[in-house]
C-alpha positions, 0 to 999 in steps of 0.5 A: 143964491137966488131961487129960480122962478118956475112956470109951474102953475098952481091953483088957489081956491077962494070963494068958489073961484079958482085962480092960477097961481105961482109958487115961490120955490124958496119959501113955498108961498103961493101968489096970485097974480103971477107978476107978484113973484118977481117982487117977492123974490126981490124981498128975499134978496133984500133980506139976504143982503141985510143978513149978510151985512149983519154977519159981516158986522158980527165977524168984524166985532169978533175979530176985534175981540181977539 
């Protein structure tokens, strides 16, 4: 399941400046510029695929132990 990107804008305040940002609905990270959200979501997906692969290895090992 992949979280959907939202067009909700948020503000990041840094050194007396305010920037428009987006929030990852999966982990709550705010990022500026908004274009970084796509790469951030890709990293979430890659991590999910890695964990799924590790889980399959573990399930295979457990089934062989029976």
